MARLUM-209173 format. One record per residue: residue in three letters; x, y, z of N, C-alpha, C in turn. Coordinates in steps of 0.2 Angstrom, whole numbers, plus 5000, padded with zeros to 4 digits. Each point is the difference from the previous one (the first is absolute). Layout:
BEGIN
ALAXYZXYZXYZ ...
This chain:
BEGIN
MET497049345079499450045002500050074996 GLY499650004995499950064996499550055002 ILE499650024995499550055001499349965000 THR499650005005499449975000499450055001 ALA499449994997499550055002499449965003 GLY499650035003499449975003499450054998 LEU499549964998499350034998499549975005 ASP499650055003499449985003499450034997 VAL499749954996499450034996499449995003 GLY499750065003499450005004499450034996 GLY499550005003499350024996500050085000 ALA500450035004500050085000500750034998 HIS500549965002500750034999500449944997 LEU500550034996500649964998500650025004 LYS500349965004500650015004500649974997 VAL500550045000500749984996500650015005 ALA500449955000500650015004500649974996 VAL500650035001500649974996500549995005 ALA500349955000500649985005500649994995 ASP500650035002500649994997500549975005 ARG500149934998500449965004499850005007 GLY499349995001499749995006499850065004 ARG500250064997499850065004499550044996 VAL499450025003499550034997500250074998 THR499950024994500250074998499550044997 HIS499549974998499450044997499349975002 VAL499650045002499349975001499550064998 GLU499449974997499550054998499349975000 GLN499550045002499349975000499750044994 ILE499649974996499750034994499349985000 ALA499550055000499349995000499849964994 CYS499649955001499849954995499349975002 PRO499550044998499349975001499849954996 LEU500249945001500049944996499349984998 TRP499550025005499349984999499750044994 GLN500450054998499750044994500349974993 GLY500449955001500249974994500849994999 LEU500249954996500749985000500450064997 ALA499750054996500450054998500350045005 ASN499750005006500350045006500749975002 LEU500049935000500649965001500550024995 ASP499850004994500550024994500350065002 ARG499650055002500350075001500550005006 ALA499849965005500450005006500749964999 LEU499949954996500649964998500550054996 ALA499750044995500450044996500450055004 LEU499650035006500450045004500549975004 ALA499949945001500549965004500649984996 ARG499950004993500549974996500750025001 PRO500150075001500750025001500449975006 LEU499649985005500349975006500249934998 LEU499749974995500149934999500549984995 THR500350054996500449984994500649965002 SER500350015006500649965001499949945005 ALA499449995001499849945005500149934996 GLU500449965003500149934997499449965002 THR499750015006499449965002499550055002 ILE499449994998499450045002499549955004 ALA500050015007499649965004499450035001 ILE499449965000499450034999499549965005 THR499750055004499449975005499450044998 MET499449985002499450044998499549995005 THR499550055000499449995003499450034995 GLY500350024994499550034995499549954998 GLU500149935001499649954997499350015004 LEU500050035005499350015004499650064997 SER500350034995499650064997499449974997 ASP499450045000499449984997500050004992 LEU500650024998500149994993500049934997 PHE500249965005500049924999499449975003 SER499749954997499449965003500249965006 ASN500649985000500349965006500750005001 ARG500349985005500750005002500449974995 ARG499849944998500449964995500150044993 GLU499450034998500150044994500550065001 GLY499950035005500450065002500849985000 VAL500249945003500749985000500249984994 GLU499649964996500249984993500150064996 THR499550055000500150064996500650045001 LEU500150015006500650045002500649974999 VAL500149935002500649974999500150004992 GLY499549984996500150004993500350074997 LYS499750055002500250074998500750015002 LEU500249995006500650025003500649954997 ASP499849944999500549954997500150034993 ALA499550024996500150024993500550075000 ASP499950045005500450065001500749995002 TYR500149955004500750005003500349934998 GLU499749954998500249944997500549965005 ASP500649994998500449955005500250045006 ALA499950075000500250035007499549995005 ALA499449994998499450005005500149935005 ARG499950025006499949945005499450025005 PHE499649955000499450025004500049975007 TRP499850045005500049985007499449955001 MET500149945003499549965001499949985007 GLY500150055004499949995008500549945002 ARG499749955004500449955003500449964995 ARG499850004993500449974995500650034998 GLY500150075002500650044997499850034993 PHE500550004996499950034994499949954994 GLY499750024995499949954994499950044994 ASP500049964994499950044994499350004999 ALA499850034994499350014998499549945000 ALA500349944998499649944999499949985008 GLU500550005004499949985007499550055003 ALA500050064999499650055003499349994998 LYS499949984994499349994998499749935003 ALA500549965001499749935002499950015008 HIS500350055003499950005007499750075002 HIS499450024997499850075000499850025007 VAL499849955005499850015007500650035003 ASP500649974999500650025003500350064998 VAL499850024994500250074997499650065002 GLY499349995000499650055001500050035008 SER500250065001499950035006500449975005 THR500649984999500549975005500650045000 ASN499950074998500650045001500250015007 PHE499550005005500250005007500549955002 LEU500049944997500449955002500850014998 ALA500050044994500750024998500350055005 THR499650055003500250055005500249965006 ALA499649955002500149965006500649965000 GLU500149974994500649964999500650045000 LEU500150064997500650045001500150025007 ILE499550015004500050025007500349945004 ALA499749944998500249945004500849994999 ARG500350014994500749994999500450055004 ARG499750055003500450055003499850015007 ARG499449985002499750015007499649935001 PRO500349955003499649945001499450005004 ASP499950055004499450015004499850074999 ALA499450014997499750074999499350004998 LEU499750064999499350004998500050064995 LEU499849984994499950044994499350045000 ILE500050065000499450044999500150044994 ASP499649994995500150044994499350034998 MET500050065001499450044999500150044993 GLY499649984995500050034994499550044999 SER499850024993499550044999499349975001 THR499949944999499449965001499949955005 THR500649975002500049945004500550005005 THR500049965006500550005005500249935001 ASP500649984999500249935001500349995007 ILE499949955004500349995006500349935000 ILE500649995000500349944999500549985005 PRO500049955004500549985005500649964996 ILE500650025003500649964998500249975006 VAL500149935000500149965006500649954998 ALA500550005004500649964999500250004993 GLY500150064997500350004993499549994995 LYS499449995001499549984995499450055000 ALA499750014994499450045000499449955002 ALA499750025006499549955003499350024999 ALA499950024994499350024998499549945000 THR499550005003499549945000499650004994 GLY499950054996499650014994500450024994 LEU499749974994500350024994499650044996 THR499449984999499550044996499750065004 ASP499750054997499750055003499549985005 ALA499649954998499449985005500349975006 GLU500549965000500449975005500350055005 ARG500350054997500350055004499550055003 LEU499550014997499450055003499849965006 GLU499949935000499849965005500550005006 SER500650004999500549995005500250075003 GLY499850064996500250065003500750034997 GLU500349954995500650024997499950054995 LEU499450014997499850054995499550055003 ILE500150065000499550055002499850044994 TYR499450004998499950034993499950085002 THR500550035002500050075001500650034998 GLY500150064997500650034998500050075002 LEU500650034999500150075002499650054995 THR499949994994499850054996499349984996 ARG500049944997499449994996499449975003 THR500049985007499549985003499550055001 ALA499349994999499550045001499950015007 VAL499850065003499950015007499449965002 MET499549994996499449965002500249925001 GLY500649984997500349945001500449995007 VAL500150065003500450005007499550005006 THR499550044999499550015006499450034998 THR499449985003499450034999499850055004 ALA500450025005499950065005500650035002 ALA500050065002500650045002499850065004 LEU500450025004499950065004500150074996 PHE499550045001500050074998499850055005 ARG500550045002499850055006499849965006 GLY500449955001499949965006499449965001 ARG499649994994499449965000500149954995 GLN499849935001500049954995499550004996 GLN500149994993499450014995500249944995 GLY499449984997500149964994500350034994 LEU500349974996500350024993499649984994 CYS500150044995499749984994500349934997 ARG499749954998500349944997500050014993 GLU500450054998500150024993500750014998 TYR500250004994500750014998500150074999 LEU500150045006500050075000500750025002 ALA500449965003500750025002500449945001 THR500750005000500449955001500550015006 MET500349955002500550015005500650054998 ALA500150014994500550054998499750075002 ASP499450015000499750065002500150015008 ALA499949955004500150005007500750015002 ARG500449964996500850015002500250074998 ARG499850024994500250074998499850055005 ILE499450005002499850055005500450005007 LEU500249935001500550005006500750014999 GLY500250014994500750014998500449945000 HIS499749945000500349945000500149964993 LEU499950044995500149974993500750014997 PRO500449954999500650014997500050034993 ASP500450044998500050034994500049954994 GLY499650014995500049964994499749935000 VAL499749985006499749935000499350004998 ASP499650065000499350004998500050014993 GLN500049954996500150014992499349994996 HIS499549995004499349994996499550065002 ALA499550004995499550055001499750005007 THR499750065002499650005006499349984998 ALA499649995006499449974999499550054996 ASP500150065000499650054996500350034994 GLY500749974999500350024994500350075001 ARG500050035005500350075001500749995003 GLY500350065002500750005002500149975007 LYS500750015002500249965006500350055005 SER499750065000500250055005499749975007 THR500350035006499649985006499350035000 ALA499950064997499350025000499549964997 GLU500349974994499549964996499949935003 SER500549985004500049945004499550015006 ILE500050065003499550015005499350004997 ALA499950034994499450004997499749934999 ARG500449964998499849934998499849965007 LEU500550015005499849975006499450035004 SER499950064999499450035003499349974997 ARG500049984994499549974997499849935003 MET500549975002499949935004499650015006 PHE500050065003499750025006499350034998 GLY499850014994499450034998500150075001 ARG500650035000500150075001500450044995 ASP500150065001500450044995500650015004 ALA500650024996500650025004499950055005 THR499650054998499950065004499749985007 ASP499749945001499749985006500549995006 GLY500650004998500549995005500750044999 SER500450015005500650034999500549954997 ALA500650024998500549964998500249955006 ALA500150025006500149965005499549955002 GLU499450024999499449955001500049944994 TRP500250024994500149954995500649965001 ARG500550035003500649955001499849955006 GLU499650025005499849965005499649944997 ALA499550024995499649954997500449954996 ALA500550034996500449954996500549965005 ALA500250035005500449955005499649955003 GLY499350015001499649945003499949954994 ILE500050024994499949954995500649964999 ALA500650045000500749964999500149955006 GLU499850025006500149965005499549934999 ALA499450014998499649944998500449954995 GLN500350034995500449964996500649975003 ILE500450035004500549975004499849955004 GLN499450015003499749955005499949934996 SER499750014994499949944996500749964999 ILE500550044999500649974998500349975007 ALA499950035005500349985007499649935002 GLU499449994998499749945002500349944996 GLY500250024993500349954996500749985003 TYR500450055002500649995003500049965006 GLU499550015005500049975006499849924999 ALA499549994995499949934998500649964997 VAL500350044996500649964996500649995005 ALA500150055004500649995005499849955005 ARG499449995002499849955005500049934997 SER499749994994499949944997500749974998 SER500550054998500649984997500549995006 GLN499850015006500550005006500650044998 LEU500050064998500550044998500450025006 ALA500749994999500550015005499950075003 ALA500050015007499950065003500550064998 ASP500649984998500450054998500150014992 ALA499549974997500050004992499850074998 PRO500450044996499850074998499450004995 ILE499750054999499550014995500450044994 VAL500049974994500350034994499450034996 VAL500050064999499550044997500150024993 ALA499549994996500150014993499450034997 GLY500150024993499450034997500050085001 ILE499550034996500050075001499750025007 GLY499749955004499850025006500549985006 ALA500649994998500549985005500150055005 GLY500050064999500150055005499450005005 VAL499450004997499450005004500049945005 ILE500249944997500049945004500550015006 SER500650024998500550015005499850055005 ALA499750054999499850055004499449995005 SER499649944998499449995004500049935002 LEU499949954996499949935002500749975003 ALA500650014996500649985003500250025006 ALA499850075001500250035007499649975005 ARG499449984999499549975005500349935002 SER500349974995500249935001500649995005 GLY500450055001500650005004500549964996 ARG500049994994500549964996500450054996 ASP500649984999500550044996499750014993 VAL500150054996499850014994500650014995 ILE499949964994500550014995499750014993 PHE500250054997499750024993500349954995 PHE499649984996500249954995500650024996 GLY500050074998500550024996500750005003 ASP500050015007500649995003500249935001 LEU499649955001500149935001500349984993 ALA499750024994500249984994500750034998 GLU500250055004500750044999500050034993 ALA499450034998499950044994500550065000 GLN500250024994500450065000499650065003 SER500450045004499750055004499550054996 SER500150014994499550044996499449974999 VAL499949945001499449964998499749965006 VAL500350015006499849965005499250015002 THR499850064999499350015002499549964994 ALA500250014994499749974995500049935000 ALA500649975002500049935001499549975005 THR500050045006499549985005499350004997 HIS499850054996499350014997499949944995 CYS500549984996499949954995500349935002 ALA499949985006500449945002500049944996 PRO499449984997500049934996500450014994 ALA500050064997500550014994500749995002 VAL500250035005500750005003500149935002 ALA499649965003500149935002500149964994 VAL499650004995500149954995500750024996 ALA500150065000500750024996500649975004 LEU500050015007500549975004500049935000 LEU499449975001500049925000500349974993 ALA499850044995500249974993500750014999 SER500350055003500750015000500449955004 GLN499749965004500349955004499949934997 GLU499649994995499949944996500749974998 
């Protein structure tokens, strides 16, 4: 067992993990707005290159095929697989969900199994360590809710459409989701009012106002292209209410942000309840939290459920210096560790 690396190639970020003899030692998230062109992936991969030089195997999973850079998922998978195969050659191993790992030819032949099945890698690693559990991975854009039952990932859906139908995929995330995609109404000064259905603020703004945004996770431009101070976030959120920042105090804007954040958590809670019920999840099964929203899930939804909470980085036994980053970048960590066991 040597050095293995894991890459999670997303539409907004490249996540990189390195495992040395089965122990995660380095993890990094790099902004990569793939929808703006493959040159952004080239730049992200160049930044990641120093971490990969000693890796004997580079295990790759992806969601970037969903980017509107590509006309369909097949084209996205084939393009990304071809590019990464050319970059890493024999070292590249592609995650194919329930099929395990394969080479580039196999990945292209099974594009449905390759595209957006990174959640199965995380669930598979958990299943090998906790036979009964529930994964909740809240990233920047989406939230995965995956049951692990009797040592197997028990997801009922594979594609995004199937998972949206089952509740195993909630298309809401900690930072990039627009406020208008979370709720159309919110409280301000104790009164419910409608919100502007316009891209004026994101959940990064709401979380920043609340002080719930982990350092370094908000890597993309704001809705108005301005800065990321609390005051600038309040200014953006106030526009959602058709108001100016000076129309409320800091405490009143925190209250407004809290109501919006609660609406987001409620949508995830509904998915959790549906998945836990349909999968007949064991009463003592813990929740394994992952993604940049792991802390938020632990402090809110997991606490309400009455279940024990395990952070993914701890379960993966990552080196102490990267345990938080490993939680944030779970699929990259998972494919690195799964590949090390091949």
